[in-house]
C-alpha positions as CSV (number, residue, x, y, z in Angstrom):
1,X,87.2,75.0,-11.8
2,X,89.3,72.5,-10.4
3,X,90.5,72.2,-6.4
4,X,92.9,70.4,-4.5
5,X,92.6,69.6,-1.5
6,X,95.7,68.4,0.4
7,X,95.8,66.4,4.0
8,X,98.1,63.5,5.6
9,X,100.4,66.1,7.4
10,X,101.5,66.1,11.1
11,X,104.3,66.2,13.1
12,X,106.8,63.0,13.8
13,X,110.1,62.6,14.7
14,X,113.1,61.9,12.3
15,X,113.3,59.1,10.9
16,X,109.3,58.5,11.1
17,X,107.1,58.2,8.1
18,X,104.2,60.3,6.3
19,X,102.0,60.1,3.6
20,X,100.2,63.0,1.7
21,X,97.9,62.7,-0.2
22,X,96.2,65.6,-2.6
23,X,92.8,64.5,-4.4
24,X,90.9,66.6,-7.4
25,X,87.6,68.2,-7.4
26,X,85.7,69.8,-10.0
27,X,86.9,70.9,-13.4
28,X,86.5,68.6,-16.3
29,X,89.6,66.6,-15.7
30,X,88.8,64.0,-17.3
31,X,88.9,65.7,-20.6
32,X,92.9,66.5,-20.2
33,X,94.8,64.7,-21.9
34,X,97.9,65.4,-20.6
35,X,98.5,66.7,-17.1
36,X,101.0,67.6,-14.1
37,X,100.6,67.2,-10.3
38,X,103.6,67.9,-8.1
39,X,104.6,68.7,-4.7
40,X,105.8,71.8,-3.5
41,X,107.1,73.2,0.3
42,X,107.7,76.2,1.5
43,X,109.3,76.6,5.4
44,X,109.1,80.2,7.3
45,X,112.3,82.6,5.9
46,X,112.6,80.3,3.1
47,X,112.0,80.1,-1.1
48,X,110.0,77.4,-2.0
49,X,111.1,74.3,-3.1
50,X,109.7,71.6,-5.5
51,X,109.6,68.3,-4.1
52,X,108.5,66.2,-6.6
53,X,106.6,66.2,-9.9
54,X,104.6,63.5,-12.2
55,X,102.5,63.5,-15.4
56,X,99.7,61.4,-16.5
57,X,102.4,60.1,-19.7
58,X,104.1,58.2,-16.4
59,X,107.5,61.0,-16.2
60,X,108.7,61.5,-12.7
61,X,110.7,63.9,-11.0
62,X,112.4,64.8,-7.3
63,X,114.5,67.2,-6.0
64,X,117.7,66.0,-4.9
65,X,117.4,67.0,-1.0
66,X,114.5,64.0,-1.2
67,X,115.5,61.7,-3.7
68,X,116.1,58.0,-2.4
69,X,113.5,59.0,0.7
70,X,110.0,60.5,-1.1
71,X,108.1,59.0,-4.0
72,X,105.2,60.7,-5.6
73,X,102.7,58.4,-7.3
74,X,99.2,59.5,-9.1
75,X,95.9,57.2,-8.8
76,X,94.4,58.9,-12.7
77,X,91.1,57.2,-11.8
78,X,90.4,58.7,-8.4
79,X,92.1,61.9,-9.1
80,X,95.0,61.8,-6.4
81,X,98.3,62.1,-6.1
82,X,100.4,60.9,-3.3
83,X,103.6,61.6,-1.5
84,X,105.3,58.8,0.8
85,X,108.0,60.5,2.5
86,X,110.4,58.4,4.6
87,X,113.3,58.7,6.5
88,X,111.8,62.2,7.3
89,X,114.3,64.9,8.6
90,X,114.0,68.3,10.4
91,X,114.9,70.1,7.6
92,X,111.8,68.8,5.6
93,X,109.8,70.8,8.1
94,X,107.7,72.8,5.8
95,X,103.9,73.5,4.7
96,X,103.4,71.4,1.8
97,X,101.3,72.4,-1.2
98,X,100.1,70.1,-4.2
99,X,99.8,71.9,-7.7
100,X,98.6,70.8,-11.0
101,X,99.3,71.8,-14.6
102,X,96.0,71.0,-16.4
103,X,97.9,70.9,-19.7
104,X,101.4,70.1,-19.0
105,X,103.5,67.8,-18.7
106,X,107.3,67.4,-17.5
107,X,110.8,65.7,-18.5
108,X,111.8,62.8,-16.0
109,X,113.6,64.5,-13.5
110,X,111.8,67.4,-13.7
111,X,111.0,68.3,-9.9
112,X,108.3,70.7,-10.9
113,X,105.7,71.0,-13.5
114,X,105.9,74.1,-15.8
115,X,102.9,76.1,-14.6
116,X,100.6,76.0,-11.6
117,X,96.8,76.2,-13.1
118,X,95.9,75.3,-9.5
119,X,97.2,74.9,-5.7
120,X,96.0,73.5,-2.6
121,X,95.9,75.2,0.8
122,X,98.8,72.9,2.2
123,X,98.9,70.7,4.6
124,X,101.8,71.4,7.5
125,X,104.5,68.7,8.4
126,X,106.6,69.1,11.1
127,X,110.0,66.5,11.7
128,X,111.4,66.8,15.6
């Protein structure tokens, strides 16, 4: 069973940066030929929003709200997916979650995986 653990959240001022990491544990990850990893966020009273997604073929997509500011990347060997967040804004304040679709791929520009086979517990990002 694959488990995901996020880290890197924190409290920052508007305009500053944070880098989130998500490490995958367990399962036979190396046996998955193609998979998708993604970040989504949820703020109190708001709907969940897909922030960005990446698959093992290199397809990447972002939500319009973060394009040009956030960058998603993957270290397949280390089973880590990153989210570099620059130019943070108060509206980026949310709990950020990592998710995995262990058999899926995405189209370029798609900000979420098609399904969620595993997700982490989240890491809080607060921008003031």
